[in-house]
C-alpha positions in Angstrom: 125.9 185.1 -43.2 123.5 186.3 -40.6 125.7 185.3 -37.6 128.6 187.1 -39.3 126.6 190.2 -39.3 125.8 189.6 -35.6 129.1 189.3 -34.7 130.2 192.1 -36.3 127.5 194.8 -35.3 128.3 193.1 -31.9 132.0 194.3 -32.4 131.1 197.5 -33.8 128.5 198.4 -30.4 131.8 197.2 -28.1 134.0 199.7 -29.8 131.4 202.7 -29.6 130.3 202.4 -25.5 134.0 201.2 -24.9 135.5 205.1 -26.1 135.4 207.6 -23.6 134.2 210.9 -24.4 136.8 212.6 -22.1 139.6 214.6 -24.2 142.8 215.1 -22.1 144.3 218.0 -24.2 147.1 218.0 -22.1 150.2 216.6 -23.0 153.1 214.9 -20.5 154.3 218.2 -18.0 157.6 219.3 -19.2 159.6 221.3 -16.8 161.0 224.1 -19.2 162.8 227.1 -17.4 162.6 230.5 -18.6 165.4 232.9 -18.6 166.3 236.4 -19.6 169.5 238.6 -18.9 169.8 241.7 -21.0 173.3 243.5 -19.9 173.6 247.4 -20.0 177.2 248.6 -18.9 175.3 252.1 -18.8 173.2 250.9 -16.3 174.1 250.5 -12.2 172.4 247.0 -11.5 172.3 244.1 -13.7 169.1 241.9 -13.6 168.2 238.3 -14.3 164.6 237.4 -14.5 164.3 233.4 -13.8 160.9 231.8 -14.3 159.0 227.8 -15.4 156.3 227.0 -17.6 153.4 225.2 -15.9 150.6 223.1 -17.3 147.9 221.4 -15.7 143.9 220.7 -15.8 142.9 224.4 -14.2 142.3 227.5 -16.5 145.7 228.8 -17.2 144.2 232.4 -15.7 144.0 230.5 -12.3 146.8 228.5 -12.2 148.9 232.1 -13.3 147.8 233.7 -10.2 149.5 231.3 -7.9 153.3 231.9 -7.2 154.3 228.2 -6.8 153.3 227.9 -10.1 156.0 230.3 -11.7 159.3 230.2 -9.9 161.5 227.2 -9.1 162.2 226.5 -5.2 166.2 227.1 -5.7 168.0 229.4 -8.3 171.5 230.5 -8.1 172.5 232.7 -10.7 176.3 233.2 -11.7 177.9 235.6 -14.2 180.9 235.2 -15.5 183.9 237.6 -17.2 186.2 236.3 -19.9 188.7 238.6 -21.6 190.7 236.6 -24.0 189.2 233.7 -23.0 190.2 233.7 -19.7 188.2 234.1 -16.9 188.8 236.7 -15.3 185.8 237.4 -12.6 182.5 235.9 -11.4 180.1 237.6 -9.8 176.7 235.6 -7.6 173.8 237.4 -8.1 171.1 238.2 -4.9 167.7 237.2 -4.9 165.4 240.4 -4.3 161.9 240.7 -4.4 161.5 244.4 -3.5 161.0 245.5 -7.3 157.2 245.8 -7.3 155.1 243.8 -10.3 152.1 245.7 -11.7 148.7 244.1 -11.6 148.1 241.6 -14.6 147.6 238.3 -15.7 150.4 236.5 -13.3 150.9 236.3 -9.9 152.0 239.3 -8.6 152.3 238.7 -4.5 155.8 238.5 -5.1 158.1 239.5 -7.7 161.6 237.6 -8.0 164.2 239.2 -9.7 168.1 238.2 -9.3 170.5 241.1 -9.3 173.8 242.7 -9.0 175.7 245.4 -9.6 178.7 245.5 -11.5 181.2 247.2 -13.6 181.4 245.7 -17.4 184.0 245.5 -19.6 183.6 246.7 -23.0 186.5 244.4 -24.2 184.5 241.5 -22.4 183.0 238.2 -23.0 180.3 237.3 -20.3 178.6 233.9 -19.9 175.5 233.1 -17.7 175.2 230.3 -15.8 171.3 229.7 -14.0 171.8 226.5 -11.8 168.3 225.7 -10.7 167.3 223.2 -7.9 171.1 222.0 -7.3 171.5 221.1 -10.7 168.2 219.7 -12.3 168.9 222.4 -14.5 171.8 224.2 -15.8 171.2 227.1 -18.3 173.9 228.8 -19.5 174.2 231.4 -22.4 177.2 234.2 -23.8 176.8 237.7 -25.2 179.1 240.6 -26.0 178.7 243.9 -24.8 177.5 246.8 -27.2 180.9 249.5 -27.0 182.0 252.6 -28.8 178.2 254.3 -28.6 178.1 257.8 -28.2 176.1 261.2 -29.5 178.6 263.4 -31.6 175.7 266.3 -32.2 174.2 268.0 -30.5 177.9 268.7 -28.8 178.5 268.0 -24.9 179.3 271.4 -24.2 176.6 272.8 -21.6 177.0 276.6 -23.4 175.9 275.7 -26.6 172.3 275.4 -26.6 169.6 273.6 -29.4 167.9 275.8 -31.7 164.6 275.3 -32.4 163.0 278.3 -34.3 162.7 277.8 -37.9 159.6 275.8 -38.5 160.5 275.1 -41.8 163.9 273.9 -41.1 165.3 270.2 -39.7 167.3 269.6 -36.2 170.5 267.2 -37.1 171.7 264.9 -34.2 174.8 262.4 -35.1 175.8 259.6 -33.5 178.9 256.9 -33.3 177.3 253.5 -33.9 180.3 251.5 -32.0 180.8 247.7 -31.9 177.9 245.0 -31.5 174.5 247.6 -31.6 172.5 246.5 -34.6 169.2 248.5 -33.6 169.5 252.1 -32.9 166.3 254.0 -31.7 166.3 257.7 -31.0 164.4 259.1 -28.5 163.7 263.1 -27.4 162.3 264.2 -24.5 161.3 267.9 -23.8 161.1 268.6 -20.0 159.3 271.6 -18.4 157.2 272.6 -15.3 154.4 274.1 -14.1 154.3 276.9 -11.0 150.6 277.3 -9.6 149.4 278.2 -6.2 153.1 277.9 -5.1 153.0 274.5 -5.7 155.5 273.2 -8.7 154.9 270.2 -11.0 157.5 268.4 -13.4 156.7 267.1 -16.5 158.5 265.2 -19.6 157.2 264.7 -22.9 158.7 261.6 -24.8 159.0 261.6 -28.4 159.9 258.7 -30.8 162.3 259.3 -33.3 163.9 257.3 -36.1 164.8 253.7 -35.9 167.9 252.6 -37.9 169.3 249.4 -38.6 173.2 249.1 -38.4 174.2 248.2 -42.3 178.3 249.0 -41.5 181.2 247.9 -39.7 183.4 249.8 -37.1 182.5 253.4 -35.7 180.3 254.4 -38.4 179.3 258.1 -38.1 175.0 257.9 -38.4 173.3 261.2 -39.6 169.4 262.0 -38.4 167.1 264.5 -38.3 163.6 265.8 -37.0 161.0 268.5 -37.7 161.2 271.7 -36.0 157.7 272.2 -36.8 156.6 268.5 -35.8 158.2 269.2 -32.4 156.0 272.2 -31.6 152.9 270.4 -32.9 154.1 268.2 -30.5 154.4 270.0 -27.6 150.5 271.5 -29.3 149.5 268.4 -28.5 150.7 267.1 -25.4 150.5 269.9 -23.3 146.8 271.6 -22.4 145.9 275.3 -22.2 146.9 276.1 -18.4 145.2 277.4 -15.6 144.4 280.5 -14.6 147.4 282.0 -12.9 149.9 279.1 -13.7 153.3 279.9 -15.4 155.4 277.4 -17.2 159.1 276.8 -17.7 160.8 275.2 -19.7 163.7 273.1 -17.6 167.1 274.2 -17.6 169.3 273.4 -18.2 167.9 269.8 -19.1 165.5 271.0 -21.9 166.1 267.9 -23.6 166.9 265.2 -23.4 168.3 262.7 -26.3 168.2 259.1 -25.2 169.7 256.7 -28.0 169.0 252.9 -27.5 171.3 250.3 -28.9 170.4 246.4 -29.1 172.5 243.8 -30.4 171.8 241.4 -32.8 170.0 238.7 -30.4 167.5 240.7 -28.9 166.9 242.2 -32.5 165.9 238.8 -33.6 164.0 237.4 -30.7 161.6 240.8 -31.0 160.8 240.1 -34.1 159.8 236.6 -33.8 157.9 237.6 -30.5 156.2 240.1 -31.8 152.6 240.3 -32.9 152.2 238.5 -36.5 150.6 240.7 -39.2 150.4 238.3 -41.8 148.1 235.0 -42.8 150.5 232.8 -41.3 150.1 233.5 -37.5 152.3 230.6 -36.3 156.6 232.0 -35.6 159.2 229.9 -35.2 160.7 230.2 -31.4 163.9 231.4 -30.6 166.2 231.4 -27.8 170.5 231.8 -27.5 170.4 230.0 -24.3 170.9 226.1 -23.6 169.9 223.6 -21.2 172.2 220.7 -19.7 169.0 218.7 -19.5 166.6 219.6 -21.8 164.6 222.5 -23.5 164.8 226.0 -22.6 163.4 229.5 -23.5 164.4 233.2 -23.1 167.0 235.0 -24.3 170.8 236.5 -23.0 171.5 240.0 -25.0 173.2 243.2 -24.8 171.5 247.0 -24.5 172.8 250.0 -24.3 171.3 253.5 -23.1 173.3 256.7 -24.1 171.9 259.9 -22.8 172.6 263.7 -23.2 171.1 266.5 -21.9 170.9 269.7 -24.0 169.4 273.3 -22.7 166.9 275.1 -25.5 168.3 278.8 -27.0 167.2 281.9 -26.0 165.3 282.8 -29.4 163.9 279.3 -29.2 162.1 279.6 -25.6 160.8 282.9 -27.5 159.6 280.7 -30.0 158.1 278.7 -27.3 156.6 281.7 -25.2 154.8 283.6 -28.3 155.2 281.7 -31.2 152.2 280.8 -33.3 152.2 277.0 -32.4 152.5 277.1 -28.1 151.6 281.4 -27.3 148.4 279.9 -25.7 150.3 277.4 -23.4 151.4 279.7 -21.0 155.1 279.5 -21.0 157.4 282.8 -19.9 159.2 285.1 -21.6 162.7 284.2 -22.3 163.8 287.1 -19.9 162.1 285.5 -16.6 164.6 285.7 -14.0 164.4 282.0 -13.9 166.5 281.4 -16.8 169.0 284.7 -16.4 172.0 281.9 -14.6 171.6 280.1 -18.0 172.7 282.7 -20.7 
């Protein structure tokens, strides 16, 4: 019996001392491409971003500072256009490094982006193809464009200004929601400039208005409003009192810029699954609409559209900004100033 106990004790000691205290928390390294492409036919250039995942034994903050950890040696980017299932065009994107990247967690000594000037067709389907290291990875995906987006109110005629002088009223805007758009964000910017000691400085105050989700098909008209009183409170909160001797002017004829930003469903889903979780369950599912012939892939191909409309403010509105109860101390000149005369 003693001999059996001795054997068991010896085996336990052998197991304990043969175990290593070193734990390798890194799994087997996977080379996973990360590709982003958001097509926007309202933009002059289209862009594609291609990076690679990285894993190593050093701290991530240290490895991320080396560009070689982020970029592949060779990348070819193509965009194919299809109309009625027939390929009508193919563009090869140019590798550029002249777009500066802000300082942060990742290396910014070079910022490789693929860019191409393309006139996109609303009726086409676009298929992205990314060839990495001569076929080591072939990443692909496709998207339709957002089309038929337009702001119907305020109207496009320059002669008709926007009236914002009744503090208790709402200002109405309208837009057509077109095709393939899912989320609609209307933004407003108030533009003004200040003249001080013969120097002119221009300013723009952004304001995010309502966000809408498309629940109807086809070209439906959507109505939205914002509070006139909220507009004046925004000016009061964002514009400091002027320096002595400074004069401020509402910019003409671009007093207000209405900017309707529209994204498709894939873009919406991607943003929802990547935003920070506010619930008890912190883990979220991953989402990508790309595929990789040789394995895993991360990223997105989607579409977006920006529609802009510039409008001048009415003379009574300029008077309210000049001497109204909310903004009378902000230094804006009277609406009959020489600067405003050509616009009325």
